[in-house]
C-alpha positions in Angstrom: 59.6 112.0 131.0 61.3 115.2 132.2 62.6 117.7 129.6 66.3 117.5 128.7 68.4 120.2 130.3 70.7 121.7 127.6 74.1 122.6 128.9 77.2 124.1 127.3 75.7 126.8 125.0 78.7 129.0 125.9 81.1 126.3 124.9 79.5 125.9 121.5 79.5 129.7 121.0 83.2 129.9 122.2 84.2 127.2 119.7 82.6 129.0 116.8 84.3 132.2 117.9 87.7 130.5 118.1 87.1 129.1 114.6 86.3 132.6 113.4 89.5 133.8 115.0 91.5 131.1 113.3 89.8 132.1 110.0 91.0 135.7 110.5 94.5 134.7 111.7 97.1 136.5 109.5 99.2 134.0 107.5 102.2 134.4 105.2 101.4 134.7 101.5 102.4 131.1 100.8 100.1 129.7 103.5 97.0 131.7 102.5 96.0 129.0 100.0 96.1 126.2 102.5 94.0 127.7 105.3 91.5 125.1 106.5 87.8 126.0 106.6 87.7 126.2 110.4 84.2 127.5 110.8 82.8 124.9 108.4 84.6 122.1 110.3 83.4 123.2 113.7 79.9 123.7 112.5 79.8 120.2 111.0 81.1 118.8 114.2 78.3 120.4 116.3 75.6 119.5 113.8 76.7 115.9 114.0 77.2 115.9 117.8 74.1 117.9 118.8 71.6 117.8 115.8 68.7 118.8 118.0 70.5 122.0 119.2 72.7 123.2 116.3 71.2 123.7 113.0 70.7 125.9 110.0 70.1 129.0 112.2 73.4 128.7 113.9 75.0 128.0 110.5 73.5 131.2 109.0 74.7 133.3 112.0 78.2 131.8 111.8 78.3 132.4 108.1 77.2 136.0 108.5 79.9 136.5 111.2 82.4 134.9 108.8 81.3 137.2 106.0 81.7 140.3 108.2 85.1 139.2 109.6 86.6 138.3 106.2 85.1 141.1 104.2 83.4 138.9 101.7 80.0 139.5 100.1 77.4 139.6 102.9 75.5 136.3 102.9 78.0 134.3 100.8 79.3 132.1 103.6 76.0 132.2 105.3 74.3 130.5 102.3 77.1 127.9 102.0 77.2 127.1 105.7 73.4 126.8 105.9 73.4 124.3 103.0 76.3 122.3 104.6 74.4 122.3 107.9 71.2 121.1 106.3 73.0 118.2 104.6 75.0 117.4 107.8 71.7 117.3 109.7 70.2 115.0 107.1 73.2 112.7 107.0 74.5 112.9 110.6 73.4 109.4 111.7 75.2 107.9 108.7 78.3 109.9 109.0 78.7 109.4 112.8 79.0 105.6 112.4 81.8 105.8 109.9 85.4 105.4 111.1 87.3 108.7 111.2 89.0 108.2 107.9 85.7 107.7 106.1 84.2 110.6 108.0 87.1 112.7 106.6 86.0 111.8 103.1 82.5 112.9 103.9 83.9 116.1 105.3 85.9 116.6 102.1 82.7 116.4 100.1 80.8 118.8 102.4 83.6 121.3 102.5 84.2 121.1 98.7 80.5 121.7 98.2 80.7 124.8 100.4 83.6 125.9 98.3 81.6 125.2 95.1 78.8 127.4 96.3 81.3 130.2 97.1 82.9 129.7 93.7 79.4 130.0 92.1 78.8 133.3 94.0 82.2 134.5 92.9 81.2 133.7 89.3 78.0 135.7 89.6 79.9 138.8 90.8 82.6 138.2 88.2 85.5 137.5 90.5 87.6 134.6 89.1 89.2 132.0 91.3 92.9 132.3 91.9 93.8 128.8 90.3 93.5 125.1 91.2 94.7 126.1 94.7 91.1 127.2 95.3 90.4 123.5 96.3 93.3 123.1 98.7 91.4 124.2 101.8 88.9 121.4 101.2 91.7 118.8 101.2 93.5 120.3 104.2 90.2 120.5 106.1 89.5 116.8 105.4 93.0 115.9 106.5 92.5 117.8 109.8 89.1 116.3 110.5 90.2 113.3 112.6 92.3 115.5 114.9 89.6 118.2 115.2 87.0 115.6 115.9 89.0 114.1 118.7 89.7 117.5 120.3 86.1 118.7 119.9 84.7 115.4 121.4 87.1 115.8 124.3 85.9 119.4 124.9 82.3 118.3 124.6 82.8 115.5 127.1 84.9 117.5 129.5 82.3 120.3 129.8 79.4 117.9 129.5 77.8 119.8 126.6 74.4 118.3 125.9 
């Protein structure tokens, strides 16, 4: 059996860079609390779509880039994204067969867990959370998941990313 030719590495990298740019996008003060976790969502999608190519290493690098671009503690997002990627890789076959609304609930749990890890790190360095609005990005990310999934799947199919 011939080896599988991997295609579309540039598309994967470009989607993560676009997610980083969306995470850095300046928003008005009232909208800061509802910014979706774009990098986490894109990483979860690629871990589910291409589990043999995208894994914990990609998550760690994306997390480090997110740490640098947002000015957070170096390694904070890298740790949370690596754990989310690990769990997504372990559960990808189960999550992929769910309808999109059930997938959105699984995404809510994964993104909330990443937020919980970040909250734990903030507690260690004695930075209290702003309020209950800390959890809003998880809810917004889960609500956006069906649309993001459809768009990312269309991109993957159009560019034949394998």
